[in-house]
ZAMARGU-4260 file (C-alpha; in steps of 0.2 Angstrom, whole numbers, plus 5000, padded with zeros to 4 digits):
<rodrens>
0) 5000/5000/5000 | 5007/5017/4995 | 5003/5035/4998 | 4990/5035/4983 | 4981/5020/4991
5) 4981/5030/5008 | 4974/5045/5000 | 4960/5035/4992 | 4956/5026/5008 | 4955/5043/5017
10) 4942/5049/5005 | 4932/5033/5006 | 4932/5033/5025 | 4923/5049/5025 | 4911/5045/5010
15) 4911/5027/5004 | 4899/5033/4990 | 4911/5045/4983 | 4912/5043/4964 | 4928/5037/4957
20) 4929/5052/4946 | 4928/5064/4961 | 4941/5054/4970 | 4953/5054/4955 | 4951/5073/4954
25) 4955/5075/4972 | 4971/5064/4972 | 4977/5069/4954 | 4975/5053/4945 | 4963/5045/4932
30) 4946/5037/4936 | 4953/5020/4930 | 4968/5020/4942 | 4956/5024/4956 | 4944/5010/4951
35) 4959/4997/4949 | 4966/5003/4966 | 4950/5001/4975 | 4947/4984/4967 | 4964/4978/4973
40) 4961/4985/4990 | 4945/4975/4991 | 4953/4959/4984 | 4968/4960/4997 | 4956/4962/5011
45) 4962/4980/5016 | 4944/4986/5012 | 4933/4975/5021 | 4917/4983/5017 | 4908/4999/5012
50) 4896/5005/5025 | 4885/5019/5030 | 4886/5030/5046 | 4870/5036/5052 | 4863/5050/5063
55) 4847/5041/5068 | 4843/5051/5084 | 4845/5035/5093 | 4855/5032/5109 | 4872/5026/5104
60) 4884/5017/5117 | 4900/5007/5119 | 4897/4991/5129 | 4913/4984/5135 | 4913/4965/5139
65) 4924/4955/5150 | 4924/4936/5147 | 4933/4921/5156 | 4951/4918/5152 | 4947/4901/5143
70) 4933/4909/5132 | 4935/4910/5113 | 4932/4929/5111 | 4931/4926/5092 | 4915/4915/5094
75) 4907/4927/5107 | 4911/4942/5095 | 4903/4934/5081 | 4887/4930/5090 | 4886/4948/5097
80) 4889/4955/5079 | 4873/4947/5074 | 4862/4957/5085 | 4852/4970/5076 | 4857/4985/5087
85) 4876/4981/5086 | 4885/4992/5073 | 4903/4986/5077 | 4911/4973/5088 | 4930/4974/5092
90) 4941/4962/5101 | 4952/4973/5111 | 4967/4972/5124 | 4966/4979/5141 | 4954/4975/5155
95) 4939/4971/5144 | 4940/4958/5130 | 4926/4964/5118 | 4919/4981/5114 | 4902/4983/5105
100) 4896/4999/5098 | 4877/4999/5098 | 4863/5010/5091 | 4847/5008/5100 | 4831/5017/5100
105) 4832/5023/5118 | 4840/5019/5134 | 4828/5005/5138 | 4834/4996/5123 | 4852/4999/5128
110) 4848/4992/5145 | 4839/4977/5137 | 4855/4973/5126 | 4866/4974/5141 | 4855/4962/5150
115) 4855/4950/5135 | 4874/4952/5135 | 4876/4948/5153 | 4865/4933/5151 | 4878/4924/5140
120) 4887/4911/5150 | 4904/4917/5144 | 4902/4935/5150 | 4908/4940/5167 | 4906/4959/5167
125) 4900/4973/5156 | 4904/4992/5157 | 4894/5004/5147 | 4898/5021/5140 | 4885/5032/5131
130) 4891/5041/5116 | 4887/5059/5118 | 4894/5066/5101 | 4904/5059/5087 | 4915/5066/5073
135) 4923/5059/5058 | 4941/5057/5059
</rodrens>
């Protein structure tokens, strides 16, 4: 991955629907070069998916999850990622093992998700942080 790839990725992070012609103009290359670069980045797994960021007016939160030492965090993360309210699931280092970013209709829905999470046999503890504001990086 070179500097051109990084500049293309920077644009796509902010707007995954940006037309290749617009990206090409901004990075100073041709539309075909951008298209080929993006296809290669997808094929190589550097771009995992194109997604949409929303401002739903819902309650967003990070739910940090601790599991037992002998638990397969990949399996637990996969199950959590299937829940409708969950936008992202990250396996992390530190005190907690998994972090979920959730987008729920209200605080009651967040609380229900936390209760469901704590009901999993592998889960030892959760910590929740409401997201008050967010900005694109």
